[in-house]
N, CA, C and O atoms as a GROMACS GRO file, in nm:
protein
  360
    1UNK      N    1   2.761  -1.993  -0.317
    1UNK     CA    2   2.738  -1.853  -0.348
    1UNK      C    3   2.597  -1.841  -0.388
    1UNK      O    4   2.573  -1.931  -0.469
    2UNK      N    5   2.469  -1.752  -0.360
    2UNK     CA    6   2.372  -1.760  -0.469
    2UNK      C    7   2.332  -1.628  -0.520
    2UNK      O    8   2.324  -1.534  -0.441
    3UNK      N    9   2.310  -1.613  -0.637
    3UNK     CA   10   2.308  -1.527  -0.752
    3UNK      C   11   2.150  -1.498  -0.753
    3UNK      O   12   2.066  -1.581  -0.788
    4UNK      N   13   2.121  -1.358  -0.707
    4UNK     CA   14   1.963  -1.327  -0.712
    4UNK      C   15   1.950  -1.243  -0.852
    4UNK      O   16   2.045  -1.197  -0.916
    5UNK      N   17   1.834  -1.233  -0.880
    5UNK     CA   18   1.798  -1.148  -1.028
    5UNK      C   19   1.814  -1.048  -1.009
    5UNK      O   20   1.851  -1.028  -0.893
    6UNK      N   21   1.806  -0.967  -1.065
    6UNK     CA   22   1.766  -0.808  -1.085
    6UNK      C   23   1.685  -0.738  -0.966
    6UNK      O   24   1.598  -0.819  -0.933
    7UNK      N   25   1.678  -0.654  -0.908
    7UNK     CA   26   1.605  -0.620  -0.752
    7UNK      C   27   1.516  -0.561  -0.928
    7UNK      O   28   1.554  -0.552  -1.045
    8UNK      N   29   1.356  -0.529  -0.835
    8UNK     CA   30   1.273  -0.478  -0.938
    8UNK      C   31   1.272  -0.334  -0.939
    8UNK      O   32   1.324  -0.292  -0.836
    9UNK      N   33   1.228  -0.236  -1.022
    9UNK     CA   34   1.227  -0.128  -1.024
    9UNK      C   35   1.126  -0.025  -0.974
    9UNK      O   36   1.122   0.098  -0.976
   10UNK      N   37   1.029  -0.142  -0.917
   10UNK     CA   38   0.916  -0.080  -0.859
   10UNK      C   39   0.922  -0.038  -0.719
   10UNK      O   40   0.958  -0.121  -0.634
   11UNK      N   41   0.889   0.090  -0.684
   11UNK     CA   42   0.926   0.107  -0.560
   11UNK      C   43   0.776   0.223  -0.518
   11UNK      O   44   0.725   0.326  -0.564
   12UNK      N   45   0.753   0.123  -0.399
   12UNK     CA   46   0.583   0.140  -0.361
   12UNK      C   47   0.607   0.266  -0.214
   12UNK      O   48   0.694   0.250  -0.128
   13UNK      N   49   0.532   0.356  -0.215
   13UNK     CA   50   0.528   0.428  -0.100
   13UNK      C   51   0.415   0.393  -0.004
   13UNK      O   52   0.299   0.355  -0.023
   14UNK      N   53   0.496   0.421   0.120
   14UNK     CA   54   0.350   0.354   0.243
   14UNK      C   55   0.267   0.492   0.244
   14UNK      O   56   0.285   0.603   0.292
   15UNK      N   57   0.186   0.442   0.182
   15UNK     CA   58   0.038   0.538   0.208
   15UNK      C   59  -0.052   0.475   0.223
   15UNK      O   60  -0.056   0.352   0.215
   16UNK      N   61  -0.171   0.576   0.257
   16UNK     CA   62  -0.262   0.473   0.281
   16UNK      C   63  -0.368   0.460   0.116
   16UNK      O   64  -0.357   0.545   0.027
   17UNK      N   65  -0.431   0.378   0.109
   17UNK     CA   66  -0.530   0.404  -0.017
   17UNK      C   67  -0.593   0.482  -0.043
   17UNK      O   68  -0.602   0.505  -0.164
   18UNK      N   69  -0.666   0.561   0.046
   18UNK     CA   70  -0.712   0.630   0.004
   18UNK      C   71  -0.637   0.755  -0.075
   18UNK      O   72  -0.696   0.825  -0.157
   19UNK      N   73  -0.490   0.775  -0.037
   19UNK     CA   74  -0.455   0.864  -0.095
   19UNK      C   75  -0.369   0.871  -0.280
   19UNK      O   76  -0.340   0.955  -0.364
   20UNK      N   77  -0.357   0.697  -0.255
   20UNK     CA   78  -0.342   0.703  -0.399
   20UNK      C   79  -0.461   0.672  -0.484
   20UNK      O   80  -0.450   0.575  -0.559
   21UNK      N   81  -0.573   0.740  -0.482
   21UNK     CA   82  -0.692   0.749  -0.518
   21UNK      C   83  -0.684   0.878  -0.633
   21UNK      O   84  -0.696   0.992  -0.590
   22UNK      N   85  -0.667   0.856  -0.765
   22UNK     CA   86  -0.636   0.981  -0.838
   22UNK      C   87  -0.694   1.148  -0.784
   22UNK      O   88  -0.648   1.261  -0.802
   23UNK      N   89  -0.809   1.100  -0.715
   23UNK     CA   90  -0.873   1.250  -0.740
   23UNK      C   91  -0.809   1.329  -0.600
   23UNK      O   92  -0.784   1.450  -0.592
   24UNK      N   93  -0.793   1.239  -0.506
   24UNK     CA   94  -0.743   1.257  -0.360
   24UNK      C   95  -0.608   1.337  -0.381
   24UNK      O   96  -0.571   1.437  -0.320
   25UNK      N   97  -0.552   1.276  -0.469
   25UNK     CA   98  -0.385   1.296  -0.457
   25UNK      C   99  -0.411   1.471  -0.584
   25UNK      O  100  -0.344   1.574  -0.571
   26UNK      N  101  -0.472   1.458  -0.642
   26UNK     CA  102  -0.491   1.604  -0.734
   26UNK      C  103  -0.516   1.685  -0.594
   26UNK      O  104  -0.428   1.755  -0.544
   27UNK      N  105  -0.632   1.670  -0.541
   27UNK     CA  106  -0.660   1.739  -0.398
   27UNK      C  107  -0.530   1.751  -0.330
   27UNK      O  108  -0.520   1.856  -0.266
   28UNK      N  109  -0.439   1.681  -0.326
   28UNK     CA  110  -0.329   1.719  -0.229
   28UNK      C  111  -0.242   1.797  -0.282
   28UNK      O  112  -0.216   1.906  -0.230
   29UNK      N  113  -0.168   1.745  -0.418
   29UNK     CA  114  -0.082   1.814  -0.505
   29UNK      C  115  -0.112   1.934  -0.482
   29UNK      O  116  -0.030   1.999  -0.417
   30UNK      N  117  -0.284   2.026  -0.544
   30UNK     CA  118  -0.296   2.149  -0.503
   30UNK      C  119  -0.285   2.214  -0.373
   30UNK      O  120  -0.248   2.331  -0.380
   31UNK      N  121  -0.304   2.173  -0.269
   31UNK     CA  122  -0.252   2.225  -0.158
   31UNK      C  123  -0.147   2.225  -0.146
   31UNK      O  124  -0.099   2.312  -0.073
   32UNK      N  125  -0.049   2.116  -0.216
   32UNK     CA  126   0.049   2.107  -0.182
   32UNK      C  127   0.164   2.267  -0.258
   32UNK      O  128   0.278   2.304  -0.231
   33UNK      N  129   0.042   2.326  -0.373
   33UNK     CA  130   0.131   2.378  -0.479
   33UNK      C  131   0.104   2.512  -0.388
   33UNK      O  132   0.199   2.585  -0.358
   34UNK      N  133  -0.061   2.547  -0.335
   34UNK     CA  134  -0.111   2.626  -0.219
   34UNK      C  135   0.015   2.698  -0.081
   34UNK      O  136   0.024   2.803  -0.017
   35UNK      N  137   0.070   2.605  -0.087
   35UNK     CA  138   0.131   2.606   0.028
   35UNK      C  139   0.292   2.650   0.032
   35UNK      O  140   0.368   2.699   0.116
   36UNK      N  141   0.304   2.601  -0.118
   36UNK     CA  142   0.480   2.635  -0.165
   36UNK      C  143   0.476   2.751  -0.200
   36UNK      O  144   0.570   2.823  -0.167
   37UNK      N  145   0.341   2.822  -0.298
   37UNK     CA  146   0.304   2.940  -0.351
   37UNK      C  147   0.329   3.060  -0.223
   37UNK      O  148   0.404   3.157  -0.238
   38UNK      N  149   0.261   3.036  -0.111
   38UNK     CA  150   0.294   3.129   0.003
   38UNK      C  151   0.432   3.143   0.056
   38UNK      O  152   0.476   3.251   0.096
   39UNK      N  153   0.488   3.052   0.056
   39UNK     CA  154   0.639   3.073   0.126
   39UNK      C  155   0.738   3.152  -0.016
   39UNK      O  156   0.819   3.244  -0.007
   40UNK      N  157   0.708   3.100  -0.104
   40UNK     CA  158   0.802   3.162  -0.247
   40UNK      C  159   0.765   3.286  -0.268
   40UNK      O  160   0.846   3.357  -0.327
   41UNK      N  161   0.639   3.343  -0.230
   41UNK     CA  162   0.626   3.473  -0.248
   41UNK      C  163   0.663   3.545  -0.143
   41UNK      O  164   0.695   3.663  -0.158
   42UNK      N  165   0.665   3.484  -0.019
   42UNK     CA  166   0.733   3.583   0.046
   42UNK      C  167   0.866   3.569   0.063
   42UNK      O  168   0.919   3.631   0.156
   43UNK      N  169   0.936   3.492  -0.015
   43UNK     CA  170   1.046   3.489  -0.051
   43UNK      C  171   1.116   3.598  -0.138
   43UNK      O  172   1.199   3.684  -0.107
   44UNK      N  173   1.054   3.565  -0.264
   44UNK     CA  174   1.051   3.671  -0.356
   44UNK      C  175   1.012   3.806  -0.347
   44UNK      O  176   1.046   3.891  -0.430
   45UNK      N  177   0.923   3.833  -0.224
   45UNK     CA  178   0.887   3.979  -0.174
   45UNK      C  179   0.972   4.010  -0.096
   45UNK      O  180   0.939   4.108  -0.030
   46UNK      N  181   1.126   3.945  -0.060
   46UNK     CA  182   1.207   4.038   0.002
   46UNK      C  183   1.252   3.943   0.150
   46UNK      O  184   1.360   3.947   0.210
   47UNK      N  185   1.170   3.887   0.173
   47UNK     CA  186   1.227   3.829   0.352
   47UNK      C  187   1.216   3.691   0.303
   47UNK      O  188   1.132   3.603   0.285
   48UNK      N  189   1.347   3.716   0.290
   48UNK     CA  190   1.472   3.598   0.258
   48UNK      C  191   1.521   3.520   0.394
   48UNK      O  192   1.613   3.562   0.466
   49UNK      N  193   1.450   3.410   0.417
   49UNK     CA  194   1.478   3.343   0.516
   49UNK      C  195   1.480   3.170   0.465
   49UNK      O  196   1.404   3.105   0.393
   50UNK      N  197   1.596   3.136   0.534
   50UNK     CA  198   1.584   3.022   0.490
   50UNK      C  199   1.466   2.919   0.514
   50UNK      O  200   1.452   2.842   0.419
   51UNK      N  201   1.375   2.899   0.622
   51UNK     CA  202   1.291   2.871   0.609
   51UNK      C  203   1.149   2.876   0.524
   51UNK      O  204   1.047   2.809   0.544
   52UNK      N  205   1.174   2.984   0.416
   52UNK     CA  206   1.107   3.010   0.309
   52UNK      C  207   1.149   2.916   0.184
   52UNK      O  208   1.083   2.848   0.104
   53UNK      N  209   1.241   2.933   0.194
   53UNK     CA  210   1.350   2.839   0.065
   53UNK      C  211   1.304   2.707   0.061
   53UNK      O  212   1.233   2.680  -0.036
   54UNK      N  213   1.329   2.608   0.151
   54UNK     CA  214   1.261   2.465   0.177
   54UNK      C  215   1.119   2.462   0.187
   54UNK      O  216   1.044   2.392   0.120
   55UNK      N  217   1.090   2.539   0.271
   55UNK     CA  218   0.973   2.469   0.318
   55UNK      C  219   0.867   2.526   0.136
   55UNK      O  220   0.753   2.482   0.124
   56UNK      N  221   0.919   2.606   0.037
   56UNK     CA  222   0.847   2.662  -0.032
   56UNK      C  223   0.882   2.544  -0.213
   56UNK      O  224   0.795   2.527  -0.298
   57UNK      N  225   1.009   2.494  -0.220
   57UNK     CA  226   1.066   2.408  -0.280
   57UNK      C  227   1.000   2.254  -0.205
   57UNK      O  228   0.966   2.161  -0.279
   58UNK      N  229   0.995   2.250  -0.141
   58UNK     CA  230   0.971   2.124  -0.098
   58UNK      C  231   0.791   2.099  -0.108
   58UNK      O  232   0.725   1.999  -0.134
   59UNK      N  233   0.761   2.212  -0.081
   59UNK     CA  234   0.583   2.219  -0.116
   59UNK      C  235   0.591   2.179  -0.253
   59UNK      O  236   0.504   2.095  -0.278
   60UNK      N  237   0.684   2.218  -0.378
   60UNK     CA  238   0.672   2.165  -0.496
   60UNK      C  239   0.684   2.080  -0.546
   60UNK      O  240   0.640   2.032  -0.651
   61UNK      N  241   0.812   2.026  -0.401
   61UNK     CA  242   0.885   1.885  -0.475
   61UNK      C  243   0.740   1.768  -0.448
   61UNK      O  244   0.694   1.698  -0.538
   62UNK      N  245   0.690   1.770  -0.315
   62UNK     CA  246   0.567   1.726  -0.292
   62UNK      C  247   0.445   1.733  -0.417
   62UNK      O  248   0.393   1.630  -0.459
   63UNK      N  249   0.405   1.885  -0.476
   63UNK     CA  250   0.318   1.852  -0.513
   63UNK      C  251   0.369   1.816  -0.691
   63UNK      O  252   0.277   1.826  -0.772
   64UNK      N  253   0.479   1.783  -0.737
   64UNK     CA  254   0.507   1.736  -0.866
   64UNK      C  255   0.502   1.566  -0.794
   64UNK      O  256   0.490   1.474  -0.876
   65UNK      N  257   0.509   1.535  -0.676
   65UNK     CA  258   0.530   1.397  -0.658
   65UNK      C  259   0.395   1.364  -0.656
   65UNK      O  260   0.365   1.288  -0.748
   66UNK      N  261   0.288   1.400  -0.571
   66UNK     CA  262   0.141   1.418  -0.594
   66UNK      C  263   0.086   1.382  -0.705
   66UNK      O  264   0.037   1.270  -0.720
   67UNK      N  265   0.089   1.520  -0.840
   67UNK     CA  266   0.050   1.467  -0.962
   67UNK      C  267   0.123   1.348  -0.994
   67UNK      O  268   0.057   1.264  -1.055
   68UNK      N  269   0.228   1.322  -0.971
   68UNK     CA  270   0.311   1.169  -1.082
   68UNK      C  271   0.160   1.089  -1.001
   68UNK      O  272   0.068   1.050  -1.072
   69UNK      N  273   0.156   1.075  -0.856
   69UNK     CA  274   0.071   0.971  -0.842
   69UNK      C  275  -0.088   0.960  -0.876
   69UNK      O  276  -0.157   0.861  -0.854
   70UNK      N  277  -0.143   1.110  -0.946
   70UNK     CA  278  -0.241   1.094  -0.973
   70UNK      C  279  -0.265   1.085  -1.138
   70UNK      O  280  -0.364   1.044  -1.200
   71UNK      N  281  -0.115   1.147  -1.195
   71UNK     CA  282  -0.194   1.059  -1.328
   71UNK      C  283  -0.139   0.926  -1.352
   71UNK      O  284  -0.135   0.871  -1.462
   72UNK      N  285  -0.098   0.876  -1.243
   72UNK     CA  286  -0.062   0.688  -1.292
   72UNK      C  287  -0.199   0.654  -1.239
   72UNK      O  288  -0.250   0.566  -1.308
   73UNK      N  289  -0.276   0.694  -1.138
   73UNK     CA  290  -0.423   0.686  -1.120
   73UNK      C  291  -0.502   0.691  -1.229
   73UNK      O  292  -0.545   0.584  -1.271
   74UNK      N  293  -0.528   0.778  -1.278
   74UNK     CA  294  -0.585   0.859  -1.389
   74UNK      C  295  -0.604   0.739  -1.500
   74UNK      O  296  -0.707   0.684  -1.540
   75UNK      N  297  -0.472   0.720  -1.534
   75UNK     CA  298  -0.380   0.608  -1.651
   75UNK      C  299  -0.453   0.443  -1.554
   75UNK      O  300  -0.568   0.442  -1.597
   76UNK      N  301  -0.446   0.369  -1.497
   76UNK     CA  302  -0.500   0.295  -1.439
   76UNK      C  303  -0.627   0.245  -1.461
   76UNK      O  304  -0.665   0.139  -1.511
   77UNK      N  305  -0.712   0.384  -1.396
   77UNK     CA  306  -0.877   0.393  -1.386
   77UNK      C  307  -0.924   0.349  -1.614
   77UNK      O  308  -0.990   0.264  -1.674
   78UNK      N  309  -0.841   0.466  -1.650
   78UNK     CA  310  -0.850   0.416  -1.826
   78UNK      C  311  -0.825   0.309  -1.856
   78UNK      O  312  -0.912   0.246  -1.916
   79UNK      N  313  -0.732   0.263  -1.835
   79UNK     CA  314  -0.720   0.079  -1.868
   79UNK      C  315  -0.848   0.018  -1.806
   79UNK      O  316  -0.930  -0.042  -1.876
   80UNK      N  317  -0.864   0.034  -1.673
   80UNK     CA  318  -0.975  -0.065  -1.668
   80UNK      C  319  -1.114  -0.024  -1.713
   80UNK      O  320  -1.212  -0.087  -1.674
   81UNK      N  321  -1.121   0.053  -1.773
   81UNK     CA  322  -1.248   0.091  -1.828
   81UNK      C  323  -1.259   0.048  -1.989
   81UNK      O  324  -1.360   0.007  -2.048
   82UNK      N  325  -1.120   0.070  -2.042
   82UNK     CA  326  -1.126  -0.021  -2.175
   82UNK      C  327  -1.155  -0.165  -2.192
   82UNK      O  328  -1.222  -0.222  -2.278
   83UNK      N  329  -1.038  -0.242  -2.014
   83UNK     CA  330  -1.039  -0.370  -2.042
   83UNK      C  331  -1.252  -0.406  -1.994
   83UNK      O  332  -1.306  -0.508  -2.038
   84UNK      N  333  -1.309  -0.331  -1.929
   84UNK     CA  334  -1.429  -0.386  -1.901
   84UNK      C  335  -1.535  -0.326  -2.030
   84UNK      O  336  -1.652  -0.364  -2.035
   85UNK      N  337  -1.485  -0.240  -2.118
   85UNK     CA  338  -1.565  -0.234  -2.234
   85UNK      C  339  -1.536  -0.329  -2.341
   85UNK      O  340  -1.618  -0.338  -2.433
   86UNK      N  341  -1.418  -0.410  -2.342
   86UNK     CA  342  -1.372  -0.497  -2.411
   86UNK      C  343  -1.412  -0.629  -2.380
   86UNK      O  344  -1.433  -0.706  -2.474
   87UNK      N  345  -1.427  -0.673  -2.250
   87UNK     CA  346  -1.539  -0.784  -2.170
   87UNK      C  347  -1.652  -0.782  -2.237
   87UNK      O  348  -1.689  -0.870  -2.314
   88UNK      N  349  -1.711  -0.682  -2.210
   88UNK     CA  350  -1.842  -0.644  -2.249
   88UNK      C  351  -1.892  -0.696  -2.355
   88UNK      O  352  -2.002  -0.751  -2.357
   89UNK      N  353  -1.799  -0.681  -2.474
   89UNK     CA  354  -1.836  -0.676  -2.639
   89UNK      C  355  -1.817  -0.764  -2.652
   89UNK      O  356  -1.893  -0.818  -2.732
   90UNK      N  357  -1.715  -0.849  -2.595
   90UNK     CA  358  -1.684  -0.989  -2.623
   90UNK      C  359  -1.741  -1.093  -2.640
   90UNK      O  360  -1.677  -1.196  -2.663
   0.00000   0.00000   0.00000
């Protein structure tokens, strides 16, 4: 019987590289907020439909994911610059 080590907690999304760039991820997150707000405003305005509910909250969930990807990318971007500065000074 073979015992394997723990499964790593890293989960990668199958996204193109340009989507993982922090600025692109911010643009996509902003677009998701815009689309979600359109559906939720209709929902809260009295047009109660299942479509507005799931599209509105689904778009906001997508905005959350892309905002998280953007913040992760900005942190990596800053870390690379700090490492380059350290190497240049050293």
